[in-house]
N, C-alpha and C positions, 0 to 999 in steps of 0.2 A: 442106105444106112449111113448115118454120120456119127461123129464123135461129139460129145458135149462135155465141156469142162468149164468151170467157173474161174474167172480171173479176178483177183482183187486189184482193181485199178488203182486204188489208193496206195497200195504197197509199191507199185512200179512207177506210176505217172508223177510227173512234176509239171508245174505251170511255168511257162517262159514268156517273157516279153522282151522286145528289143527297142532300142533308142539310138538314133543317129545324131551325132553332135559334131558340128564344125569346130575344129580345133584352131583354125586360123592359119595365117601364112607364117611359115617357120623356115629357118635356114639351119643347116648343119653341114658337117663334112665327116668323112670317114678317114681318120688320120693314118690308118694302116693300109688303106687301099692303094693299089698300084694303078688303078684306072682313074678316069676323070672324077670319080666320086671322092677323090682326095681333096678336091677344091670345094670351097664354100658354095653351096647351092641350096635352093629352097623349093618348097612345095606348099600348096594349099591343102592342108591335112584335114581328113575327115575320119571319124571313128564310129563304129557300130558296136554297141554294148548289148550283151545277152544277159538278162536277169532271170533268176530261177528261184522258185520256192515250192515247198511241198503244199503250202496252203495260201489262199488269197487273203488280202486284208479286208477290212470291213466294207470297202467299196468294190470288192471282187477284183482287185488289181494285184499284180505281182509287186510293182512299185508304182508310187504316185509320181508320174512324170514331172509334175509341178515341183516336187521336192528335190529334183535334180538340178535346179537353178544354181545352188552353190557349187555343185560339182562342175557344171558348165563354166562358171566363173573361174574356178581353179584351173581347169584345162586351158581356157583362153589365156590366163595369166602365165601359164607355163609355155605355151606354144605360139600365141598370136604375136607377130612382129618381134620375135625373139631369135636369138642365135643359140642353139643348144650345142654345148661343147662337152666332149668327153673329158672326164676328170683326168684321164691319162694322156690327153692330147699334148704332144711336145711343144705346141705353140700356145699353150694355156696362158702363160704370162702375157703374151702379146694380145690375146683376146681380152684379158683382164684390163690391160691398158686402154684398149678401145672402149671398154665399158666405163672405166674411170673417167675417160674424156668425153663421154656422152655420145659416142659413135655407134655403140652396139648395146643391146639389152640382152645380156647373156644369162643362160641357165646351165648350170653344171649338171651333168647326168652321168650315171654309171653305164656308159655306152650310149651311142646315138644311132639313128636310123629308125625305120618304121617298126622293126622287130622290138627294139628297146622302147620305142614310143608306145607300142601296144602293151608291153609289160608295165610301163609306168602308169598308163591309163587304167589298166586292170587294178593295180594297187590303189590308185586314187579313188576309183569307184567303190571298192570294198571298204576303204577307210571311211568314205562318206556314209555308206550303209551301216557301218559299225557305230557311227556316231548317233544312232537312235532314229534314223529316218526310215527304218524298215521294221515296222511293228510285227511283221509276220516272218522275220528271219530270212528275207530274200538276200541272195548273193549275186554278185557279178561272176559269171562262170566263163565268159569269153569276151575278148575284144578284138575287133578287126580294124586296122588302120590302113587307110589308102593315102599314098602320096599323090596319085592321080588314078584315072580310071583303069589303067593297065597294071598297076602294082599295088599289092597289099600284103600285110603280114598279120598273123593271128597269134594271140597269146591267151591261154586259158587252161582250165581243168581238162 
């Protein structure tokens, strides 16, 4: 004998898709660190985005990956060949001088490192989707950013 019950899959299930995007080569430092992370250092960053929706679009997709090109451009503009600087970095004015003299392309951030990079990418992805590129209401629910194959950080719901 077995038990039989009916499950409403539409009430529980959601569709997900993922996309990996290279963010580029980025430098940053942790101004409060006591380790070598207090020095400017860089990584070739990569991010994986999880998209989710209760329903698929007319192509049976969660998101149209082709519609993510403007997001990819925004991510590359933020991170590729840039120096991300914490807005609270005590050396901020010196980094600004480097930028003013053409020696660094700085981006100010509310915190730096891969955790804050994942959070920034999460916000950028959902802003992109909110601008009408998701006819089925898809959302970015999670982002994982790697600074290299051994270290990553995740931000999401």
